[in-house]
C-alpha positions in Angstrom: 0.0 0.0 0.0 2.8 2.4 0.8 4.4 1.9 -2.6 1.1 2.6 -4.3 0.5 5.7 -2.4 4.1 6.9 -3.2 3.6 6.2 -6.8 0.3 8.2 -6.9 2.1 11.0 -5.0 4.7 11.5 -7.8 2.5 13.3 -10.3 1.0 15.4 -7.5 4.4 16.5 -6.3 5.4 17.3 -9.9 2.4 19.6 -10.4 3.0 21.2 -7.0 6.7 21.8 -7.9 5.6 23.5 -11.1 3.2 25.7 -9.2 5.8 26.6 -6.7 8.3 27.5 -9.4 5.7 29.7 -11.1 4.8 31.5 -7.9 8.5 32.1 -6.9 9.4 33.2 -10.5 6.5 35.6 -10.6 7.1 37.1 -7.2 10.8 37.6 -7.8 10.6 38.4 -11.5 13.4 35.9 -12.0 13.4 32.8 -14.1 16.4 31.5 -12.2 14.8 31.7 -8.8 11.8 29.9 -10.2 14.0 27.2 -11.7 15.8 26.7 -8.4 12.4 26.6 -6.6 11.3 23.8 -9.0 14.4 21.8 -8.2 13.9 22.3 -4.5 10.2 21.4 -4.6 11.0 18.3 -6.6 13.6 17.4 -3.9 11.0 17.9 -1.2 8.7 15.7 -3.2 11.3 12.9 -3.1 11.6 13.4 0.7 7.8 13.0 1.0 7.9 9.9 -1.1 10.5 8.3 1.1 8.5 9.2 4.2 5.4 7.6 2.7 7.4 4.5 1.9 8.6 4.3 5.5 12.2 4.9 4.6 13.1 7.6 7.1 16.9 7.1 6.7 16.5 7.8 3.0 14.2 10.7 3.6 16.8 12.3 5.9 19.5 11.8 3.2 17.3 13.2 0.5 16.4 16.2 2.6 19.9 17.4 2.6 19.9 18.9 -0.9 16.7 20.9 -0.8 17.5 22.3 2.6 21.1 23.2 1.6 20.0 24.7 -1.7 17.4 26.9 0.0 19.9 28.0 2.7 22.6 28.8 0.1 20.1 30.7 -2.1 19.0 32.9 0.7 22.6 33.4 1.8 23.8 34.4 -1.7 20.8 36.5 -2.3 21.5 38.4 0.9 25.1 38.8 -0.3 23.9 40.4 -3.5 24.7 37.8 -6.1 22.6 38.2 -9.3 19.9 35.5 -9.7 21.6 33.6 -12.5 24.8 33.3 -10.5 22.8 32.5 -7.4 21.2 29.6 -9.2 24.4 28.0 -10.3 26.4 28.6 -7.1 23.5 27.4 -4.9 23.0 24.3 -7.0 26.7 23.3 -6.9 27.1 24.2 -3.3 24.1 22.1 -2.3 25.4 19.2 -4.3 28.8 19.4 -2.6 27.0 19.6 0.8 25.0 16.5 0.0 28.2 14.7 -1.0 30.0 15.8 2.2 27.1 15.0 4.6 26.0 11.8 2.8 28.9 9.9 4.4 27.7 10.8 7.9 24.2 9.5 7.4 23.5 5.9 8.5 22.9 3.2 6.0 24.2 5.1 3.0 26.7 4.3 0.3 30.2 5.3 1.0 33.1 5.8 -1.4 35.6 3.0 -1.0 38.7 2.1 -2.7 39.0 -1.5 -3.9 42.6 -1.3 -4.8 45.4 0.0 -2.6 47.7 2.5 -4.3 51.4 2.1 -4.1 54.1 4.7 -4.1 55.8 5.2 -7.4 59.5 5.5 -7.0 61.4 8.1 -9.0 63.6 5.4 -10.6 60.5 4.0 -12.2 59.7 7.2 -14.0 63.2 8.1 -15.2 64.9 6.0 -17.9 
């Protein structure tokens, strides 16, 4: 039942994300803020879907990006960045934040090395 409810929730969150993007874009007179609002609203929709499925650990992990993007957008707007630059910088900074904090979350994938690296001696490089 949870998976069915989550599947039915997807188109609803998509439409609500479009509505949020239009509202933000109209109020700020900026396409870029509207586009960022759409990405954030879609991220929030993914969080809601994970909560409905009962995957609270995944919901917490998925909530990092929308929260970070919103925080960075407000910060960079306060600092006076133009909307187009604010979009790109907030998007990239939120992605880096999610990568950095993703390793701290429980039950998440972690980057691991399967091969140990060895030191290359200078004699190997020179003929």
